[in-house]
Structure formats: C-alpha cells, structure tokens
C-alpha positions, 0 to 999 in steps of 0.5 A: 500499499502506498503511502502517497495515495490519501492527497490524490484520492481526497483531491480528486473526490472532492473535485467530484462533489463539488462537480455534482453540488455545483449542478445540483445547486444551479438545477435548483435556482433554474426551477425555483419560482422566481416570486416565491421569498427566501428562494434560493439564489446564485448568490448562494450558491457561489457561497457554498462553492467559495466556502467548500473550496476554500477548506478543502484547499486550506494550507494546513488542511494539505499540510496534513494531508500530504504527509504521508500516511495510510490511507483511509477505511470508506468510514472515514473517507466518508467522514471527511467528506461529509464535513466537507461538505458542510463547510458552508452553510449547505448541510444535507442528510445521511441519505443525500450523503449516501447518494453523493458519495456512491456517485463520486467515488464510482466517477473516481474509479472509472476514471482510475480504470481508463487511466492511461499510463499510472503517471496520468494520475496526477494529470486527472488529479490536476484536471479537477483543480483545473475546473474548481479554479474556473468555478471560483475564478471570481476570487483570486485569493481561492484561485491562488490557494488552488495554484499554490495547492497544485505546486505542492502535487507538483513537488511530491508527486512529480519525482516519484518513480513509474513503479510508485506510481503503479502502486498508487493507482493499485491502491486505489483499485483495491480501495474501491474494488467492491464499489459496483454501483450502478449509475445511470449516466454510465449505463446510458453512455454504455460504459457500465454493465448492468453488473457494475462493471465498466466497459473497457474500450479496445480502441482509442489512442495508446498511452504516450510512449507506447506504439499500437499493438499489431506488430510482432519484431524478431531479434536475432543474437546481436539485437538486431531486429530481423523479422516483422509479424503483424497480427490483427489487434481487435481495435482501432488504435493511434498513438498519442502525440504528446503527454499531459502537462504536469505543469501549473497549467497546459493541455492536459490532453485527456478529458478524464477529471474534467466536469462530465456533468455540463454538456459535452461537445462532440469531440468530448462525447467520449471522457476516455478520449484524448485531443489532438488539436492544440486548443485547450479543453473547455474546462467548465460548462455550466449547460446541465448535460440532460444525461448526466443530469439524469443520475443527479436527478434520482435524488431529485425524484425522491424530493416529491413536490420541491417546496421550499419552506422558509422560517420567519427569522432569516438569516445566511444559514440553511439545511438542504434536505434531499430525502428526509428520512429521519423524524429530526430532519422534517420539518424545520429539523436542525440539530443542535451546535450546526446552524442558529435556530434564525437560519433558514431552512430549505426542506426538499421531502419526499411527501409523496412516498412516505411509506418507501422512506420509512422503510429505508430508515428501517433497512439503514438501521438493520445495517447499523446495528451490524456491528460498531468500528473497532477502535482503530478504524475509529480513530484513524483521520482522527488528525484530519477531521480536528484539522477541518474543525479548526477551520 
C-alpha cells in the first residue's frame, strides 16, 4: 500500500463532489419560483462553492493531507468528505450524503480504470483543480490557494518513479474493487454493464510513449531486428502525439477528471479520449448535460414536490434535506450545534412516498446494527477531522 495515495484520493473525490453540488444548486436555482420569498439564489451557490473550496485547499489542511500516511477506510473517508460538504451553510442528510458518496466514488473509479498510465493520475487530479479554479475564478484568493496546492502536488509527485505511481494506482483499485454501484449516466452511455462493471474500450489512443499494438518484432542474438510480423489487434488504436502537462497550467490532453455534468462537445462524448488539437479543452460548462443530470435527478425524484419552506426569522444559514428519513430532519429539523435557530431551512422532502422512506429508514437501521467499528478504524483520520474543525 502506498502512503502517498490519500492526497490524490481526497482532492479527486472532493472535485467530483464540487461538480455534483454545483450542478444540483444551479438546477435548483433554475427551477425555483422566482417570486417566492427565500428562494435559492446564485449568490448562495457561489458562497457554498467558495466555502467548500476554501476548506479543501486550506494550507494547514493540505499540509496534514500531504503527510505520508496509510489510506483511510470508506467510513473514515465518508466522514472527512461529509465535513467538507458541510464546511458552508449547506447541510445534507445522511441518505443524500450516501448517494453523493456513491456518485463521486464511482466517477473516480471510472477515471482510475481508464487512466492511460499510472502517472496520468496526476493529470486527472490537475483536471479537477483546473475545473475548480474555473468555478471560483471570481475569487482571486481561492485561485491562488488552488495554485499553491498544485505547486505542492507537483513538488511531491513529479519526482516519483513509474513503480511508485503504479503502487498508488493499485492501492486505489484495491480500495474501490468491491464498489460496483450502477450509475445511470454510465449505463446510458454504455460504459457500465448492468452488474456494475465498467466496459473497457478496445479502441482509441494508446498511452504516451507506447506503440500501437499489432506488430511482432523478432531479434537475432546480436539484438538486430530481423523479422516483423503483423497480427490483428482487435481494435482501432492510434498513437498518442504528446503527454498531458504536469505543469501549473497547460494542455492535460485527457478529459478524465473534467466536469462531466456539463454539456459535452462532439469531441468530448467519450471522456477517455484525448485531444489531438492544440486548443485547451473547455474546463467548465454551466449548461446541464441531460444524460448526466439523469443520475443527479434521482435525488430530485425522491424529493416529491420540491417545496421550499421559509422560517419567520432569516439569516445566512440553511439546511438542504434532499431525502428526509429521520424524524429530526422533518419540518425545521436542525440539529443542535450546526446552525442557529434563526437560520433559513430549505426542506425538500419525499412527501409523496412516506411509506418508502420509512422502509428505507428501517433497512438503514438494520445495517447500522451490524456492529461498531474497531478502535483503530474509529481513530483513523482524527487528526484530519480535528484540523477541519479548526478551519
């Protein structure tokens, strides 16, 4: 297991979470009744994005994250990412956080599986940071924070050997090997089978520095090429003309790690393809992708009427209930210590199917009764969580 895996894991999962939350908040703003008091605004969305990004790329947090350490369990990872999502005025209930975690982990697993070379994990990470910079480009201080984080990643990861990058990739694949959650985006694009396994294409560009398959060379005792034999490779492969940039900015070549919740252009239909032009790919498109929003709208389908309730006293805080399962999350349902009593609450409840919600709560309770984590797993990541509490 590599002790350099955690920073790439947190930044890439955090990037996917930011993509999803940004798309959901934009969609909610578009569908809100513009005449309704207390409606969701674009300024609220920007505030949430800025707060999450500021916490994610905080200097002290990154220093703790970049310290060589073992990889966290899924339970510890989910706790860290939940704290990250709640770094702003927004609150997600456990069911919504579960769905969010499934979406971002499967998206990152897909990127790892299709990663052309182990070294390109760093390129995928830079695709996430580049796109996040585009989302918060109106805040120069946040852009500088992300640039500084990229410089630290370059300093730590570019000296690593091919074998060390392969160990990082292997560590990530072991972490995600049992996660085979079906995602409607991938199913509709025919890049995931109904059993949750990803479909690997037998065509496209080969990794940079590798030759197109289909040729066998025979050498004599002196090392001279004496005979060549061609064979059908079973796919249509092309040679990669250049590798993705590992610098602070530049052409990353691959679209893996970019925001798939925007409308793709004709050359971006397959996120595993690479760009053969010198034009830098568009990093962020705010127009929703109908296929991508299908999976995100699974949350909205559970919401019911999407009614927004306003309290009499309003301040900057609010809570988003994407799927109300617990009694304390119905009505105003704000847990003590999270936001003030005068905070604004946006309740989006599944009022049309209360029986299903009760059944889901019962099933979730049965899983929780399966046993408590060991002391070691409970303490893993405590330093990182304590660091986040202080931010």
